[in-house]
matplotlib code that plots the C-alpha trace (Angstrom):
import matplotlib.pyplot as plt

x = [57.1, 54.3, 57.0, 59.7, 60.4, 60.1, 62.8, 64.1, 65.0, 66.9, 68.9, 69.6, 70.9, 72.9, 74.7, 75.4, 76.8, 78.9, 80.3, 80.7, 79.4, 76.0, 77.6, 79.1, 75.9, 74.0, 76.3, 76.0, 72.1, 71.9, 69.9, 70.7, 72.3, 69.4, 67.2, 69.7, 69.5, 65.6, 65.4, 67.8, 65.7, 62.6, 64.2, 65.2, 61.7, 60.3, 62.7, 62.7, 66.5, 69.3, 71.2, 73.8, 76.0, 75.9, 78.3, 81.2, 82.4, 81.6, 78.6, 79.2, 77.0, 75.7, 75.8, 72.0, 73.1, 75.6, 73.2, 70.7, 73.5, 74.7, 71.2, 70.4, 73.6, 73.0, 69.2, 69.9, 72.7, 70.3, 67.6, 70.3, 71.4, 67.9, 67.1, 70.4, 69.1, 65.8, 67.4, 69.6, 66.6, 64.7, 67.5, 69.0, 72.5, 73.8, 77.2, 76.6, 75.6, 73.7, 74.5, 72.6, 74.1, 74.5, 77.2, 79.4, 79.2, 80.3, 82.9, 84.7, 83.9, 82.6, 84.7, 88.1, 87.4, 86.1, 89.5, 89.6, 86.3, 87.6, 90.5, 88.4, 85.6, 87.0, 84.1, 81.5, 80.7, 79.6, 77.1, 77.0, 74.2, 73.7, 69.9, 69.1, 67.5, 69.8, 68.0, 68.4, 65.8, 65.5, 64.0, 63.5, 67.0, 68.7, 70.4, 72.0, 71.1, 73.7, 72.2, 72.7, 70.4, 68.9, 67.7, 64.2, 63.3, 60.5, 61.8, 64.4, 66.9, 69.0, 72.4, 74.4, 77.6, 79.4, 78.6, 79.0, 80.3, 80.0, 82.4, 83.2, 86.0, 88.4, 91.9, 94.7, 95.4, 92.1, 91.3, 94.6, 94.1, 90.4, 92.1, 95.0, 92.3, 89.9, 87.3, 84.9, 82.4, 80.0, 81.4, 83.4, 82.4, 80.1, 79.6, 76.2, 74.7, 71.0, 68.5, 64.7, 66.4, 68.8, 66.4, 67.9, 71.5, 72.4, 72.4, 74.5, 71.3, 71.0, 74.7, 74.5, 71.6, 73.1, 76.3, 74.1, 75.9, 74.0, 74.7, 72.8, 73.8, 74.2, 74.7, 77.4, 77.8, 75.1, 75.4, 73.0, 75.5, 78.5, 80.9, 80.7, 80.8, 83.8, 85.7, 84.9, 86.1, 89.6, 89.7, 89.8, 86.5, 84.8, 84.0, 81.6, 80.2, 82.2, 81.4, 84.0, 83.1, 83.3, 86.4, 88.1, 90.9, 91.4, 91.8, 94.2, 96.3, 96.3, 94.4, 91.7, 91.5, 88.6, 87.5, 89.2, 86.7, 83.9, 82.8, 79.2, 77.3, 73.9, 73.2, 73.2, 75.1, 75.6, 73.3, 73.1, 69.7, 69.2, 66.2, 65.2, 66.5, 69.9, 71.7, 75.1, 76.7, 74.8, 75.9, 79.4, 79.3, 77.3, 80.0, 82.9, 81.6, 80.5, 84.0, 86.0, 88.6, 88.7, 85.0, 85.8]
y = [89.9, 88.3, 88.0, 86.1, 82.5, 79.8, 79.9, 76.4, 77.5, 80.3, 78.3, 75.7, 78.3, 80.2, 76.6, 76.0, 79.7, 79.4, 76.0, 76.4, 73.0, 71.2, 68.0, 69.5, 71.4, 68.1, 66.5, 69.4, 69.6, 65.8, 65.6, 64.2, 66.0, 65.7, 67.3, 70.3, 70.6, 70.7, 73.3, 75.4, 75.2, 76.0, 79.0, 80.3, 79.6, 81.7, 84.7, 84.5, 84.4, 82.1, 81.8, 79.3, 79.0, 75.1, 75.1, 75.4, 72.5, 73.1, 75.3, 79.1, 81.9, 84.2, 88.1, 87.5, 84.8, 87.1, 89.6, 87.0, 85.4, 88.5, 89.4, 85.9, 85.8, 89.0, 88.2, 85.0, 86.4, 89.0, 86.4, 84.2, 87.1, 88.0, 84.5, 84.5, 87.7, 86.3, 83.2, 85.6, 87.7, 84.5, 83.0, 80.9, 81.7, 82.8, 83.6, 87.3, 90.6, 93.2, 96.7, 99.8, 103.3, 106.7, 106.8, 109.2, 106.8, 103.8, 105.7, 107.4, 105.5, 101.8, 100.7, 101.7, 99.5, 96.4, 94.7, 94.6, 92.6, 90.3, 89.6, 88.3, 86.7, 85.8, 83.5, 86.2, 88.6, 92.1, 93.5, 97.2, 99.1, 103.1, 103.8, 107.3, 108.5, 109.9, 107.7, 103.9, 101.7, 98.0, 97.3, 93.5, 91.9, 94.5, 93.2, 96.3, 100.1, 102.7, 105.9, 109.5, 111.5, 111.5, 107.8, 106.8, 104.9, 102.5, 99.3, 96.7, 97.2, 100.3, 101.1, 104.2, 103.8, 107.0, 110.8, 113.2, 116.5, 119.1, 121.7, 123.5, 122.0, 123.2, 122.6, 124.2, 126.4, 127.7, 128.4, 130.1, 132.4, 133.3, 134.2, 136.1, 138.2, 138.7, 136.6, 135.0, 132.3, 135.5, 135.7, 132.6, 130.5, 127.6, 124.1, 122.5, 119.1, 119.4, 116.9, 116.1, 112.6, 114.6, 116.0, 114.8, 116.2, 119.5, 122.3, 125.4, 127.3, 125.4, 125.5, 129.4, 129.7, 127.4, 129.5, 132.9, 133.9, 136.4, 135.6, 137.4, 135.1, 131.3, 130.8, 128.3, 125.0, 122.5, 118.6, 115.9, 113.5, 114.2, 112.4, 115.1, 118.0, 116.5, 116.5, 120.0, 120.9, 119.1, 121.1, 124.3, 125.8, 126.3, 125.3, 122.2, 121.2, 118.3, 115.4, 113.6, 110.4, 111.3, 113.9, 112.7, 110.9, 113.8, 116.1, 113.9, 113.7, 117.3, 116.9, 118.9, 121.6, 122.2, 125.8, 127.1, 127.0, 126.0, 122.6, 122.5, 119.7, 119.2, 116.2, 113.9, 110.5, 107.5, 104.5, 100.8, 99.4, 95.5, 93.4, 91.8, 88.4, 88.2, 85.6, 84.3, 86.5, 89.7, 89.2, 88.8, 92.1, 93.9, 92.7, 93.8, 97.4, 98.1, 96.9, 99.1, 101.3, 104.0, 104.8, 108.3]
z = [66.8, 64.4, 61.7, 63.8, 62.7, 65.3, 67.9, 67.2, 63.7, 64.9, 67.5, 64.9, 62.3, 65.1, 65.9, 62.4, 61.9, 64.9, 64.3, 60.6, 59.8, 59.6, 60.8, 64.0, 64.7, 64.3, 66.9, 69.3, 69.1, 69.2, 66.0, 62.6, 59.7, 57.6, 60.3, 60.4, 56.7, 56.7, 59.4, 57.4, 54.4, 56.3, 57.7, 54.3, 53.2, 56.0, 55.5, 51.8, 51.1, 50.8, 54.0, 53.1, 49.9, 49.6, 46.6, 49.1, 51.5, 54.1, 53.3, 54.2, 54.9, 52.3, 52.8, 54.0, 56.2, 57.9, 58.7, 60.4, 62.2, 63.7, 64.7, 66.0, 68.1, 69.7, 70.3, 71.8, 73.9, 75.4, 76.0, 77.9, 80.0, 80.8, 81.9, 84.1, 85.8, 86.6, 88.0, 90.1, 91.2, 92.5, 94.3, 91.6, 93.0, 96.1, 94.8, 94.0, 95.5, 93.5, 94.9, 93.8, 94.3, 92.5, 89.8, 91.8, 94.8, 92.6, 90.7, 93.4, 96.7, 96.2, 93.0, 94.3, 97.5, 95.9, 95.4, 99.3, 99.2, 96.4, 98.5, 101.3, 99.2, 95.8, 94.8, 95.3, 92.3, 93.3, 90.5, 90.8, 89.3, 89.0, 88.6, 87.1, 90.6, 93.4, 96.1, 95.0, 96.5, 97.1, 93.8, 92.8, 92.4, 94.5, 97.6, 99.0, 98.5, 99.3, 99.6, 101.0, 103.2, 106.6, 107.0, 108.1, 104.9, 105.4, 103.7, 104.5, 107.3, 107.3, 109.0, 109.1, 107.1, 107.8, 108.4, 105.5, 105.2, 102.3, 101.2, 97.8, 96.1, 93.0, 91.8, 94.2, 91.3, 90.7, 94.3, 95.0, 92.0, 93.4, 96.6, 95.2, 93.3, 96.3, 94.9, 97.5, 97.3, 96.8, 93.2, 92.5, 89.4, 90.1, 88.7, 89.3, 89.3, 88.2, 87.2, 87.9, 89.3, 91.5, 94.0, 97.6, 97.1, 98.6, 96.1, 95.9, 96.9, 100.0, 100.7, 100.5, 102.6, 105.4, 105.4, 105.3, 102.1, 100.1, 96.1, 93.4, 90.5, 90.5, 86.9, 85.7, 83.7, 84.8, 84.6, 85.2, 87.1, 89.4, 87.3, 84.5, 87.1, 88.6, 85.5, 84.9, 88.3, 87.5, 84.3, 86.6, 85.3, 88.7, 92.1, 92.9, 96.2, 97.3, 99.4, 101.6, 100.1, 96.6, 96.7, 99.8, 97.9, 95.5, 98.2, 100.4, 97.2, 96.5, 93.1, 94.6, 97.4, 99.9, 100.1, 103.3, 106.4, 103.8, 105.3, 106.3, 108.2, 106.9, 109.3, 106.4, 106.1, 103.8, 104.8, 103.5, 103.1, 102.9, 102.9, 106.3, 105.4, 103.6, 101.6, 102.9, 100.1, 101.1, 104.7, 103.8, 101.7, 104.7, 107.2, 104.9, 104.1, 107.7, 108.9, 106.7, 108.5, 105.9, 105.2, 103.8]

ax = plt.figure().add_subplot(projection="3d")
ax.plot(x, y, z, "-o")
ax.set_aspect("equal")
plt.show()
């Protein structure tokens, strides 16, 4: 950081590089062209290299100039995005909602339904974040947390969205093959989702205990998120624990099949948690999501 040139020199250089003309850059920055030229020479002295080939008309970037222009453009872009995020976090705009949920919930449940929200509220942007933890919280900048469990979280206001059910799922061909060969859940190949970030989801161990099934070996492919595990199930490599919210559409269209009589109720549900005071956009989102006819 100590070796960075002054920001005003970098913004001037980025403007010249983007517009391709010191004259146009001077007009955009509302300064004189000699001032632009002096800033560029000062920057060249600072970095110890020629950034512009002044033999051409207009002056063009040297190879060194292209390297710095690319880095400056990316750096200033990240700064701009960070400033916008900060403004959003501090209420600078009410035309957005930031929702935090797991990657599986976002991919299989929320995102396919968002077109319905935009149809009603076309001016409100929904920003979806999938943190590494399986229990999203109301961190700064998060308006709505969608999470799975038994409820009872202390922060904000929590509403039950829908009750959840758990059942092993696989492709129809895979399950039918197991049944033809007389292979039950005691021996069927398993696919796991395991991570130190995923501690609130039901595991195969908990499922078998709930069902009273004694199984000696639980080995099988293990993934740290449900999206990867789901793809492995679709490839016909084993059974995974399925949630109605995540696998419901695949089951309805026949892509996946639930294990016969395998559904178990763990008294868990999906909930939405919001701050006690809601922005207008967040209130619109909550009204929409809690009013959905097809929640699972």
